[in-house]
DOVEX-394254 format. One line per field, with one value per residue (C-alpha): residue in three letters; x, y, z. Coordinates in steps of 0.5 Angstrom, whole numbers. Layout:
// residues N
resn	[ALA,...]
u	[X,...]
v	[Y,...]
w	[Z,...]
This chain:
// residues 901
resn	[MET,SER,SER,GLU,GLN,PRO,PRO,SER,THR,PRO,ARG,GLN,ASP,SER,ARG,ARG,HIS,VAL,VAL,VAL,VAL,GLY,GLY,GLY,MET,VAL,ALA,HIS,ARG,PHE,VAL,GLU,ALA,LEU,ARG,ALA,ARG,ASP,ASP,ALA,GLY,ALA,TRP,ARG,VAL,SER,VAL,PHE,ALA,GLU,GLU,PRO,ARG,LYS,PRO,TYR,ASP,ARG,VAL,GLY,LEU,THR,ARG,TYR,PHE,GLU,VAL,ARG,ASP,ALA,GLU,GLU,LEU,ALA,LEU,GLY,ASP,PRO,ALA,LEU,TRP,ASP,ASP,PRO,LEU,VAL,GLU,LEU,HIS,ARG,ASP,CYS,ALA,VAL,THR,THR,ILE,ASP,ARG,ALA,ALA,ARG,THR,VAL,THR,ASP,ARG,LEU,GLY,ARG,VAL,HIS,ALA,TYR,ASP,GLU,LEU,VAL,LEU,ALA,THR,GLY,SER,SER,ALA,ALA,MET,PRO,PRO,ILE,ASP,GLY,ASN,ASP,LEU,PRO,GLY,VAL,PHE,VAL,TYR,ARG,THR,ILE,ASP,ASP,VAL,ALA,ALA,LEU,ARG,GLY,TRP,VAL,GLU,ALA,LYS,ARG,GLU,ALA,GLY,ARG,VAL,GLU,THR,ARG,GLY,GLY,THR,VAL,GLU,ARG,PRO,VAL,ARG,GLY,ALA,VAL,VAL,GLY,GLY,GLY,LEU,LEU,GLY,LEU,GLU,ALA,ALA,GLY,ALA,LEU,LYS,ALA,LEU,GLY,ALA,GLN,ALA,THR,VAL,ILE,GLN,PHE,GLY,THR,HIS,LEU,MET,ASP,VAL,GLN,ILE,ASP,LEU,GLY,GLY,GLY,HIS,ALA,LEU,LYS,ARG,LEU,ILE,ASN,ASP,LYS,GLY,ILE,SER,VAL,ARG,THR,ASP,THR,ALA,THR,LYS,ALA,ILE,ARG,PRO,HIS,ARG,ARG,THR,GLY,HIS,VAL,GLY,ARG,MET,ASP,PHE,ALA,ASP,GLY,GLY,ARG,LEU,ASP,VAL,ASP,VAL,VAL,VAL,MET,ALA,THR,GLY,VAL,ARG,PRO,ARG,ASP,GLU,LEU,ALA,ARG,ALA,ALA,GLY,LEU,GLU,VAL,GLY,GLU,ARG,GLY,GLY,ALA,VAL,VAL,ASP,LEU,SER,CYS,ARG,THR,ALA,ASP,GLU,HIS,VAL,TRP,ALA,ILE,GLY,GLU,VAL,ALA,CYS,ILE,GLU,GLY,ARG,CYS,LEU,GLY,LEU,VAL,ALA,PRO,GLY,ASN,THR,MET,ALA,GLU,VAL,VAL,ALA,ASP,ARG,LEU,LEU,GLY,GLY,GLU,ALA,THR,PHE,PRO,GLY,ALA,ASP,THR,ALA,THR,LYS,LEU,LYS,LEU,SER,GLY,VAL,ASP,VAL,ALA,SER,PHE,GLY,ASP,ALA,HIS,GLY,ARG,SER,GLU,LYS,SER,VAL,GLU,ILE,VAL,TRP,ALA,ASP,PRO,LEU,ALA,GLY,VAL,TYR,LYS,LYS,LEU,VAL,MET,ALA,ASP,ASP,ALA,ARG,THR,LEU,LEU,GLY,GLY,VAL,PHE,VAL,GLY,ASP,ALA,ALA,PRO,TYR,ALA,SER,LEU,ARG,PRO,MET,LEU,GLY,ALA,GLU,LEU,PRO,GLY,ASP,PRO,SER,ALA,PHE,LEU,LEU,PRO,GLU,GLY,THR,GLY,GLY,ALA,PRO,ALA,LEU,GLU,LEU,PRO,ASP,GLU,ALA,ASN,VAL,CYS,SER,CYS,ASN,ASN,VAL,SER,ALA,GLY,ALA,ILE,ARG,ALA,ALA,VAL,THR,GLU,HIS,ALA,CYS,THR,ASP,VAL,ALA,GLY,VAL,LYS,ALA,CYS,THR,ARG,ALA,GLY,THR,THR,CYS,GLY,ALA,CYS,LEU,PRO,LEU,VAL,THR,LYS,LEU,THR,LYS,THR,GLU,LEU,THR,LYS,ALA,GLY,VAL,GLU,VAL,SER,ASN,ALA,LEU,CYS,GLU,HIS,PHE,ASP,LEU,SER,ARG,ALA,GLN,LEU,PHE,ASP,ALA,VAL,ARG,VAL,ALA,ASP,LEU,HIS,THR,PHE,SER,ALA,ILE,ILE,ASP,ARG,PHE,GLY,ARG,VAL,PRO,GLU,GLY,ALA,SER,ASP,ALA,GLY,ARG,GLY,CYS,ASP,ILE,CYS,ARG,PRO,THR,VAL,ALA,SER,ILE,LEU,ALA,SER,LEU,GLY,ASN,GLY,HIS,ILE,LEU,ALA,GLY,GLU,GLN,ALA,ALA,LEU,GLN,ASP,THR,ASN,ASP,HIS,MET,LEU,ALA,ASN,MET,GLN,LYS,ASP,GLY,THR,TYR,SER,VAL,VAL,PRO,ARG,MET,PRO,GLY,GLY,GLU,VAL,THR,PRO,GLU,GLY,LEU,ILE,VAL,VAL,GLY,GLN,VAL,ALA,GLN,ASP,PHE,GLY,LEU,TYR,THR,LYS,ILE,THR,GLY,GLY,GLN,ARG,ILE,ASP,MET,PHE,GLY,ALA,ARG,VAL,GLU,GLN,LEU,PRO,GLU,ILE,TRP,ARG,ARG,LEU,VAL,ASP,ALA,GLY,PHE,GLU,SER,GLY,HIS,ALA,TYR,GLY,LYS,SER,LEU,ARG,THR,VAL,LYS,SER,CYS,VAL,GLY,SER,THR,TRP,CYS,ARG,PHE,GLY,VAL,GLN,ASP,SER,VAL,GLY,MET,ALA,VAL,GLU,LEU,GLU,LEU,ARG,TYR,ARG,GLY,LEU,ARG,SER,PRO,HIS,LYS,LEU,LYS,LEU,GLY,VAL,SER,GLY,CYS,ALA,ARG,GLU,CYS,ALA,GLU,ALA,ARG,GLY,LYS,ASP,VAL,GLY,VAL,ILE,ALA,THR,ASP,LYS,GLY,TRP,ASN,VAL,TYR,VAL,GLY,GLY,ASN,GLY,GLY,GLN,THR,PRO,LYS,HIS,ALA,GLN,LEU,LEU,ALA,GLU,ASP,LEU,THR,SER,ALA,GLU,LEU,ILE,ARG,THR,ILE,ASP,ARG,PHE,LEU,MET,LEU,TYR,ILE,ARG,THR,ALA,ASP,ARG,LEU,GLN,ARG,THR,ALA,PRO,TRP,VAL,GLU,GLU,TYR,GLU,GLY,GLY,LEU,ASP,ALA,ILE,ARG,ALA,VAL,VAL,ILE,GLU,ASP,SER,LEU,GLY,LEU,GLY,ALA,ASP,LEU,ASP,ALA,ALA,MET,ALA,GLN,HIS,VAL,GLU,GLY,TYR,GLU,ASP,GLU,TRP,LYS,ALA,VAL,LEU,GLU,ASP,PRO,GLU,LYS,LEU,ALA,ARG,PHE,GLY,SER,PHE,VAL,ASN,ALA,PRO,THR,THR,PRO,ASP,PRO,ALA,LEU,ALA,TYR,VAL,PRO,GLU,ARG,GLY,GLN,LYS,ARG,PRO,ALA,THR,ALA,ASP,GLU,ILE,ALA,ALA,GLY,GLU,ALA,GLY,PRO,VAL,ASP,PRO,GLY,LEU,VAL,SER,ALA,LEU,THR,SER,PRO,VAL,LEU,VAL,ALA,GLY,PRO,THR,LEU,GLU,VAL,ARG,ALA]
u	[-66,-67,-65,-72,-75,-76,-71,-70,-69,-75,-74,-79,-75,-74,-67,-62,-58,-51,-48,-41,-38,-32,-31,-24,-20,-22,-30,-29,-27,-32,-38,-34,-33,-40,-44,-40,-41,-49,-52,-59,-59,-60,-56,-57,-51,-51,-44,-43,-36,-33,-30,-34,-32,-32,-27,-20,-13,-10,-4,-2,-4,3,0,-5,1,2,-5,-9,-15,-19,-22,-16,-15,-22,-22,-25,-31,-35,-41,-41,-44,-50,-52,-59,-57,-51,-52,-46,-47,-41,-39,-44,-40,-44,-44,-47,-48,-54,-52,-58,-63,-58,-58,-53,-54,-51,-48,-55,-59,-62,-62,-61,-63,-58,-58,-50,-45,-38,-33,-28,-26,-19,-14,-12,-5,-1,1,7,6,11,11,8,5,-1,2,0,5,5,1,-1,-1,-7,-12,-13,-15,-9,-5,-9,-7,0,1,-3,1,8,6,4,10,14,10,11,19,19,23,24,31,34,38,31,27,30,26,28,27,21,25,21,22,18,18,18,23,18,14,10,15,19,14,12,19,19,12,16,21,17,13,20,21,27,26,30,27,28,28,28,31,38,36,30,24,27,20,21,29,35,41,45,39,38,45,44,37,40,45,39,35,41,42,35,37,33,37,36,38,37,38,34,29,24,24,19,17,18,14,17,17,14,8,7,7,12,19,24,25,29,32,34,41,41,41,36,33,30,23,17,13,13,10,8,9,10,5,-3,-8,-14,-20,-24,-28,-34,-33,-30,-37,-41,-38,-34,-27,-21,-14,-8,-6,-13,-17,-24,-22,-24,-23,-21,-27,-27,-33,-33,-36,-42,-45,-48,-41,-35,-29,-24,-18,-14,-19,-19,-15,-13,-9,-7,-5,-7,-5,-3,-3,-8,-7,-9,-15,-17,-17,-21,-26,-26,-27,-33,-36,-36,-38,-45,-46,-46,-38,-33,-27,-22,-16,-10,-5,-2,2,7,11,12,15,17,13,18,20,28,28,27,26,22,22,18,17,23,27,31,33,29,28,31,38,36,42,42,45,47,49,52,55,55,58,52,47,45,43,40,39,35,34,34,32,38,37,39,34,27,26,24,24,28,30,32,35,37,35,28,27,28,22,16,18,21,16,11,16,16,16,18,25,29,32,39,44,40,45,44,38,42,47,47,44,49,53,50,42,38,34,27,22,16,11,6,-1,-2,3,1,2,-2,-2,-6,-12,-10,-9,-5,-1,-7,-12,-8,-7,-15,-17,-13,-15,-22,-25,-22,-18,-13,-9,-6,-12,-17,-13,-13,-21,-22,-18,-16,-9,-4,-10,-8,-1,2,8,6,4,11,10,2,4,10,5,-1,4,7,0,-3,3,2,-5,-3,-5,0,2,3,6,5,3,-2,-3,2,8,10,14,11,11,18,21,19,22,28,28,27,32,38,36,36,29,25,19,13,14,21,19,14,18,23,19,12,9,3,-3,-7,-11,-8,-3,2,3,-1,-1,-2,-8,-11,-6,1,0,-1,4,10,8,9,16,18,17,20,26,26,24,23,16,10,7,13,13,10,9,3,-1,0,-3,-10,-14,-12,-4,-6,-9,-5,-11,-16,-23,-29,-36,-38,-32,-29,-22,-19,-13,-8,-2,4,4,10,9,2,6,4,5,0,1,1,-6,-8,-6,-10,-16,-16,-15,-21,-25,-24,-25,-31,-28,-30,-25,-23,-18,-16,-14,-6,-6,-7,-12,-16,-20,-26,-29,-24,-26,-20,-19,-18,-13,-7,-9,-10,-3,0,-2,0,7,8,6,11,7,8,4,2,1,-6,-7,-1,1,6,8,2,3,7,3,6,4,7,13,18,18,11,9,11,11,15,22,24,22,17,15,22,23,16,18,25,22,16,21,26,20,16,14,17,13,11,6,1,0,5,3,8,7,12,10,14,13,9,3,2,-2,0,-3,4,2,-3,2,6,12,11,16,15,20,24,29,34,32,27,23,20,14,12,7,1,-5,-12,-18,-22,-18,-14,-7,-3,5,10,16,22,28,28,32,35,39,36,41,40,32,33,37,32,26,30,32,25,21,26,26,18,18,22,19,11,6,2,-3,0,0,6,1,0,7,10,6,7,15,18,20,16,18,24,27,25,29,35,35,34,38,43,44,43,43,48,43,44,49,44,38,41,44,37,34,39,38,31,32,37,32,26,22,15,10,6,11,14,7,6,13,11,6,5,3,-1,-5,-8,-12,-18,-25,-27,-23,-27,-28,-22,-24,-31,-34,-38,-46,-47,-44,-49,-49,-53,-51,-49,-46,-43,-40,-42,-43,-45,-53,-56,-60,-67,-64,-63,-70,-73,-70,-66,-59,-56,-50,-43,-44,-51,-48,-43,-47,-53,-47,-46,-47,-44,-49,-44,-38,-32,-28,-21,-16,-22,-25,-32,-38,-43,-49]
v	[-161,-169,-172,-174,-167,-164,-161,-154,-155,-158,-163,-161,-154,-154,-153,-158,-157,-158,-157,-155,-157,-152,-145,-145,-143,-150,-149,-142,-144,-149,-144,-140,-145,-148,-141,-139,-145,-146,-141,-145,-144,-151,-151,-147,-148,-148,-147,-149,-145,-147,-140,-134,-130,-131,-135,-132,-133,-138,-138,-131,-132,-128,-122,-121,-119,-113,-111,-113,-114,-120,-117,-115,-123,-124,-128,-126,-122,-120,-120,-128,-128,-124,-129,-131,-138,-138,-138,-138,-140,-137,-140,-146,-152,-159,-164,-170,-173,-178,-181,-185,-179,-175,-169,-166,-163,-156,-154,-151,-157,-155,-161,-159,-164,-164,-167,-167,-166,-164,-165,-159,-159,-158,-160,-158,-156,-162,-162,-167,-171,-167,-166,-159,-158,-155,-150,-143,-139,-145,-144,-147,-143,-145,-140,-132,-133,-137,-131,-126,-130,-131,-123,-121,-126,-123,-116,-117,-121,-115,-110,-114,-114,-107,-104,-97,-95,-88,-89,-90,-96,-103,-108,-115,-119,-124,-131,-135,-141,-145,-153,-154,-152,-152,-147,-145,-146,-141,-136,-137,-135,-129,-127,-127,-123,-118,-117,-116,-123,-127,-133,-140,-145,-152,-157,-165,-166,-165,-158,-153,-154,-162,-164,-158,-157,-162,-161,-156,-152,-153,-150,-144,-143,-143,-138,-133,-135,-133,-126,-125,-125,-132,-138,-145,-151,-158,-165,-163,-167,-163,-167,-163,-156,-154,-148,-142,-144,-137,-136,-143,-141,-144,-142,-147,-153,-159,-163,-170,-168,-165,-158,-153,-146,-141,-139,-134,-137,-143,-144,-151,-152,-159,-160,-162,-167,-168,-166,-173,-174,-173,-177,-183,-182,-182,-189,-187,-190,-186,-187,-190,-183,-180,-177,-179,-184,-181,-183,-179,-175,-173,-178,-182,-189,-186,-183,-177,-175,-172,-169,-164,-160,-163,-167,-172,-178,-178,-183,-186,-179,-172,-166,-160,-155,-150,-151,-159,-157,-152,-157,-162,-156,-155,-162,-163,-157,-160,-167,-164,-160,-166,-166,-172,-168,-172,-170,-169,-170,-165,-160,-159,-153,-149,-142,-139,-133,-129,-122,-122,-130,-132,-140,-144,-151,-156,-163,-168,-163,-168,-172,-179,-180,-186,-184,-177,-171,-165,-159,-154,-147,-145,-138,-139,-132,-129,-134,-137,-144,-146,-153,-157,-164,-167,-173,-178,-174,-168,-164,-166,-162,-166,-161,-155,-152,-144,-141,-134,-133,-135,-131,-137,-141,-137,-139,-146,-149,-149,-153,-159,-165,-161,-161,-154,-151,-151,-152,-153,-149,-143,-142,-142,-137,-130,-125,-122,-128,-130,-131,-137,-138,-136,-141,-142,-145,-150,-149,-155,-152,-150,-142,-141,-147,-144,-143,-149,-144,-146,-142,-144,-141,-134,-134,-135,-130,-125,-128,-131,-126,-120,-118,-113,-112,-116,-114,-117,-123,-124,-122,-127,-133,-132,-133,-129,-127,-132,-132,-128,-132,-133,-126,-124,-130,-128,-121,-124,-128,-123,-118,-123,-125,-118,-117,-123,-122,-115,-111,-106,-106,-99,-95,-88,-82,-80,-78,-73,-77,-84,-84,-87,-82,-85,-85,-78,-76,-79,-76,-69,-70,-72,-67,-61,-58,-53,-51,-55,-52,-55,-62,-63,-60,-65,-71,-70,-72,-70,-73,-76,-71,-65,-61,-60,-62,-56,-54,-62,-64,-65,-71,-69,-62,-63,-69,-65,-60,-65,-67,-60,-59,-66,-64,-57,-52,-46,-44,-48,-41,-38,-37,-42,-47,-43,-45,-52,-53,-56,-51,-53,-52,-46,-43,-46,-48,-54,-52,-54,-55,-48,-45,-43,-46,-49,-46,-51,-49,-54,-56,-61,-68,-65,-60,-53,-48,-44,-38,-41,-44,-37,-34,-40,-39,-31,-32,-37,-32,-26,-29,-33,-40,-46,-50,-58,-62,-66,-74,-71,-68,-60,-55,-54,-48,-48,-42,-38,-34,-33,-26,-27,-32,-27,-24,-30,-33,-26,-27,-34,-33,-27,-32,-37,-42,-44,-48,-55,-57,-60,-58,-61,-68,-68,-69,-68,-69,-74,-76,-78,-80,-77,-82,-82,-75,-76,-83,-88,-93,-90,-92,-87,-79,-80,-73,-71,-76,-74,-66,-68,-72,-67,-61,-65,-67,-61,-59,-65,-66,-73,-77,-77,-75,-77,-79,-81,-83,-84,-89,-89,-96,-102,-100,-96,-90,-86,-91,-91,-98,-94,-89,-89,-89,-91,-91,-95,-95,-101,-101,-102,-96,-95,-100,-97,-100,-97,-98,-96,-92,-91,-89,-94,-100,-99,-102,-104,-102,-107,-108,-105,-105,-106,-103,-97,-92,-85,-83,-90,-89,-82,-85,-91,-86,-81,-87,-90,-83,-81,-88,-88,-81,-83,-89,-89,-88,-81,-81,-88,-88,-92,-98,-100,-98,-103,-108,-107,-105,-111,-116,-112,-110,-115,-111,-104,-106,-109,-102,-98,-102,-106,-101,-106,-101,-97,-91,-90,-84,-81,-81,-78,-72,-71,-71,-67,-62,-62,-60,-55,-51,-51,-45,-44,-43,-38,-34,-33,-31,-26,-23,-23,-17,-21,-28,-24,-21,-28,-28,-24,-26,-23,-20,-13,-13,-17,-16,-17,-23,-28,-27,-34,-36,-38,-41,-44,-45,-52,-54,-47,-46,-45,-49,-49,-48,-54,-52,-53,-49,-43,-44,-44,-38,-41,-39,-32,-29,-29,-21,-18,-11,-12,-16,-11,-6,-9,-5,-9,-14,-19,-21,-24,-29,-29,-35,-40,-36,-37,-33,-31,-27]
w	[-4,-6,-12,-13,-14,-20,-24,-25,-33,-35,-41,-45,-47,-55,-54,-52,-45,-44,-37,-36,-29,-28,-29,-31,-38,-42,-40,-42,-49,-49,-48,-53,-59,-58,-58,-64,-68,-66,-71,-70,-63,-62,-55,-48,-44,-36,-33,-25,-23,-16,-15,-14,-21,-28,-32,-31,-34,-30,-34,-33,-25,-23,-26,-20,-16,-20,-22,-16,-20,-22,-27,-31,-32,-34,-41,-47,-49,-43,-47,-47,-40,-43,-48,-47,-48,-43,-36,-31,-24,-20,-13,-14,-15,-17,-11,-15,-22,-23,-29,-30,-29,-33,-27,-23,-16,-14,-7,-6,-7,-13,-19,-26,-32,-38,-44,-45,-39,-40,-34,-34,-27,-28,-23,-16,-13,-11,-3,-2,4,8,16,17,10,14,18,18,12,8,1,-6,-12,-16,-16,-15,-8,-7,-9,-6,1,-1,-2,4,9,6,7,14,15,12,17,23,21,21,27,29,31,33,26,22,20,20,16,17,10,9,8,3,0,-6,-6,-14,-19,-25,-29,-23,-18,-22,-23,-15,-14,-18,-15,-8,-10,-13,-6,-3,0,-1,-5,-5,-10,-7,-13,-12,-19,-22,-25,-26,-31,-31,-35,-40,-41,-41,-36,-40,-41,-33,-31,-36,-33,-26,-27,-30,-24,-19,-23,-21,-14,-13,-9,-12,-9,-13,-11,-5,-2,4,10,14,16,23,26,30,37,39,33,31,24,19,21,18,13,14,9,8,7,14,11,14,12,16,13,14,8,4,-3,-5,-13,-14,-19,-20,-19,-23,-20,-21,-15,-18,-24,-19,-15,-21,-23,-29,-31,-28,-30,-26,-24,-24,-29,-32,-38,-45,-52,-58,-58,-51,-49,-43,-43,-42,-48,-45,-41,-44,-40,-42,-40,-34,-31,-38,-38,-46,-49,-42,-39,-36,-40,-35,-40,-43,-50,-51,-46,-51,-57,-53,-52,-59,-61,-56,-59,-66,-63,-60,-67,-71,-73,-72,-70,-66,-61,-66,-60,-55,-56,-50,-52,-46,-45,-38,-36,-31,-33,-35,-36,-43,-43,-48,-50,-55,-58,-56,-52,-48,-55,-53,-60,-63,-67,-66,-67,-62,-64,-59,-58,-51,-49,-41,-40,-44,-40,-47,-48,-55,-57,-63,-63,-71,-74,-76,-83,-79,-83,-80,-73,-67,-62,-58,-52,-51,-45,-45,-52,-54,-60,-65,-61,-65,-72,-70,-66,-72,-76,-71,-76,-82,-86,-84,-90,-90,-84,-78,-74,-77,-73,-67,-68,-66,-70,-75,-76,-83,-81,-81,-88,-89,-86,-91,-86,-88,-88,-82,-78,-71,-70,-64,-59,-54,-59,-64,-70,-76,-81,-86,-81,-81,-88,-89,-85,-90,-96,-95,-89,-91,-85,-87,-80,-74,-70,-75,-75,-68,-67,-73,-71,-63,-65,-60,-55,-49,-48,-53,-55,-62,-63,-67,-72,-73,-75,-80,-83,-83,-87,-91,-94,-95,-99,-103,-104,-107,-101,-100,-93,-92,-86,-89,-85,-90,-97,-97,-94,-95,-89,-82,-77,-74,-81,-82,-75,-76,-83,-80,-75,-80,-85,-79,-82,-78,-82,-85,-92,-92,-89,-94,-100,-98,-96,-98,-104,-109,-108,-114,-117,-114,-117,-111,-104,-102,-94,-92,-88,-81,-80,-82,-80,-73,-73,-76,-71,-65,-69,-69,-62,-60,-63,-59,-65,-61,-59,-62,-64,-67,-74,-79,-73,-70,-76,-75,-68,-67,-62,-56,-57,-61,-55,-50,-46,-47,-50,-46,-49,-49,-52,-46,-44,-38,-34,-31,-27,-26,-19,-19,-16,-13,-8,-8,-2,2,-2,-8,-6,-4,-11,-15,-11,-12,-19,-20,-15,-19,-26,-24,-25,-23,-20,-19,-16,-22,-22,-23,-16,-19,-20,-26,-27,-32,-36,-38,-44,-49,-48,-40,-41,-42,-36,-32,-34,-32,-25,-24,-28,-23,-17,-20,-23,-30,-36,-34,-41,-40,-47,-50,-53,-48,-40,-36,-29,-24,-19,-12,-5,1,1,7,8,12,11,16,11,6,4,-1,-2,-7,-7,-8,-14,-17,-17,-20,-26,-27,-28,-32,-37,-37,-44,-47,-53,-55,-60,-54,-47,-42,-35,-29,-22,-16,-10,-4,-2,-5,-2,-9,-7,-13,-17,-21,-25,-29,-32,-38,-33,-26,-21,-14,-8,-6,0,-5,-9,-15,-19,-26,-30,-37,-41,-37,-39,-37,-42,-46,-46,-39,-39,-33,-33,-34,-30,-34,-29,-21,-15,-19,-16,-17,-23,-26,-26,-29,-34,-36,-36,-41,-46,-45,-47,-52,-56,-55,-58,-64,-66,-64,-69,-69,-63,-60,-53,-49,-48,-55,-57,-52,-55,-62,-62,-65,-60,-54,-48,-48,-54,-51,-44,-49,-52,-46,-40,-44,-50,-55,-61,-59,-58,-51,-52,-57,-53,-47,-51,-54,-47,-44,-50,-48,-41,-43,-48,-44,-43,-40,-46,-43,-40,-47,-50,-44,-47,-54,-56,-63,-60,-55,-60,-62,-55,-57,-57,-64,-69,-69,-61,-58,-51,-51,-48,-52,-51,-52,-46,-41,-34,-28,-21,-18,-11,-10,-17,-24,-30,-37,-38,-42,-48,-44,-39,-43,-47,-40,-38,-32,-35,-34,-39,-37,-35,-37,-37,-42,-46,-46,-49,-55,-61,-67,-70,-73,-69,-73,-69,-69,-69,-70,-76,-74,-75,-70,-70]
């Protein structure tokens, strides 16, 4: 279509039209900001994205190696793209701009008119002019497609390197190199390592991350990177990349100093260049090093064309960070709505996102300010380097560098340009040496650089917008929703402001206990209490308007029941404990929609013998149960009536089965692939490990249900990354991931430790689970617990792996006590007449089926009938003969105290 054809967006539209060229993070922020502020709906927005997907988190690109799902990286609320005033054109790059006609043409030849045009084309990965940079096996690291292609190449090379010998499978390691030792280069090296490849970082400069940190920090960082199994070569220039003589693929790197390195894959991470080709072709001014030149309002010389993000050359430079790009997006949104916002300057603070390597810097990290003073704390043995750059008054903070311990970063970065109270060196000393003075951040201090949120905005969210928790503050201000580095500070500010506002920040379990669940757990453990009565007498309180604490409530009673069960207080139906359980635990089975129950025998690791399958099938057939294979690799039998449960379980227990705890807040399943036992790709015995873990943790009561998974290789067939604890086999042992959950808000598990022996793996999981059980809130899954644990996963890793709190032996002993004290709950019921008496359908007719049960056939089995099917006479009762023999007009139910006519 020619540029003379009529535009597809007619000018007579009553709303003004802004076209956004580019579909990255900054474009997304602009659309969000404009729609959030444009209450009158004066603007409609068209976004033209070059990639075939919605805007995603490029900052977290390395996570794609773990999640393998682009949707996991999607930005913001998906509802934004359903807004009738927003139109997203995916895989539809703009090819030309006609400034005179105020139109753009997309790659399909369609012409679109605009009132205002926003360039957000970002940047492309720089490809250094090295001979051989176009060989197969050379990659850049910029988009999801780049990462997917890199992953596929490495996995193919790993597969090609497997050789079958008489002694077993031998795998030649994939040799990888990353050219560039900056933020992106180190993350790329970490990704190669996670894919099972060797990784060497080639850095032209004197030290790693030389733009962000000084030489001392660079030396400390190199030690940390080496400890991760990644090699580093500094002061090294790559002369050429040579092909392998047989395959023609990348095979060797030659260096200017005469050195060589054999490689199978090379990643180029030497920086970015602004995508300013559209701006150049449209005749807009570009900077000396590229980028569309804009003023402080982010407007180009054309009054109808704006540029934001990495393509914008502002104050003489292009900024390759998301934080200033987001600020530019906010400025342009404000300007289009009649405001007068200007770009306040760039926050160049950065934080390395590489598991186990803590690096951050901000401000004048190199101490280049005139008469500046540097305060340095270095501990080479611990791999820690911390530096503050102060003005010559030794009080005003100008910048900082943190390597190995970036804990002070979140609190100090917002103080940039302000005076620090007391001795600045106190902020660098290790914990336990006196402590740093408390910081009172000024309102103008920038807390969240990604979203340009000040301390004042967070305080206002509490005082003016009635936010009463961190989640509310995040939703109101967007602080902590991008990279998450500021979340500890956001939490601290929120709680402080709530306290100042007179809002009680309470972690009380309920009106009967002022303690949180974690506090109550420790109190019960230390006081060695074993009944709810003793616990509420000792630690409970009388609610307002009540004469005593009574029998508790539906919050504290099951919580105490769970605590007692976690502490090994005997059978959950023994004595007073029985009255604390909810319906499922009370009946040791999951209640279904029609009032019947499901029966789930344990099948550790999904392994079951043919004889066991025959027993399960016979039981299901004899009792008329609906059967289904569950996602946890076992068999669920539905439709068991309460009076049938003991007899069903008697037959299962006699056949060697035990309770699968499908009804409890406890370990459910340990899913596994077939592993090295049968699979030709397996590198470890995943079934054996899954069975061992399930038998170890069976019956382990916790704040919420627990699911584990074990995969025998990186192909991850057991979906371990979606579990509370996921184990993935490596050539060297096991990697363990934690905090994965399904449900309404799925979370992928994060790497806790890697290349563990079997003994190390079990100890690590023991401690992780026990720490979770002791410190999580009621009904809190591991994913939110990991996120909300003070210090996050790094702090959990320190406790579990490094024993930073000295709790290791205590956690080990607690798990050993659980393992030693385990008993099958259903077997214990079958051996106890008093407990068996609970399983009756009605008090005055305990073995009589419920006459209200009705079913219809479906796919060769039965299912509960709907109300319409019952009314139409299409459903049959569970047993017509038994129902017609009923003589009692009123049947009084047993444990659930229901009355049925």
